[in-house]
C-alpha positions, 0 to 999 in steps of 0.5 A: 506525515511519513510512510515506509512502503514496500514497492512490488515487482513489475508484474504486480505493479502492472496488474494493480495499474491495470485496475487503476486504469479500469477505474479511471476509464469508468470515471470512478475514484482511482489511486491512478488518478494522481499524476505525480511520478511518486505515485505508484503501487505500494504496501504501506508498512508504517505511518508516523508524523515524524520519521528519519528516513535514514534509520530505515536503511537496514530494510533493504537487507530484508528484501526481496519478500514474497507478496501475494495478492489475493482478492479484494479488501473493503475498508469503510468509513461512514458512507465512503469505501476504500477498495484495495488488493488484499495482501496475504500475511506471511511470516516473511512479510510479518518479519519485515513489518515488525522490523519497520514498526520497531524502527518507527516506534509506537504509532500515533493513535491515528496511525495505530492500524500500522502498529505491530499486531494491528496491520492489514496489509493491502494495496490501495485501488481507490478511495471515497467510493460510495456504495453504488460506485463500489458496486461498479468498481467491483465489476471492473477490476480484475483482482486475479490471485498473483504471487510476486515480490516486493523488490524495493522500499521507500520512505515517503515524506507527504509534507515535502512530497519527497521519496527516499529510496531504501532499495 
């Protein structure tokens, strides 16, 4: 599996990591639990079973792009939830997403939520929260409205655990 991701600037990165750390300190699920150097706050633009990372070099020409974090987003599946920072949709951000989606091609059905006109931009804080743990997490995270920029882009190869930096 491959994903194409935008990397936020240092201020947005710090804010998300502070929320990750607050969740960790409370022994809650947190995206900060993974100690791998490749684990960092990011905004996923596309996920596909197969991608050629070299095809996405032109994405770097579209950066930087404004990123606005505004509140939280809750995604659910059965009795578990994903808690994320909502990323406000702007015409500039949509243009980057559409460019990436065009290069990536049509998503496999399980990744359809990253396709054109189906995408919900967010930066994940935690996965697998029960309703009770979600209530605790909501009290802990700061989630201020922040405006920054996506200054980097990468392709993540989950199978090989390899990052290809685009910028």
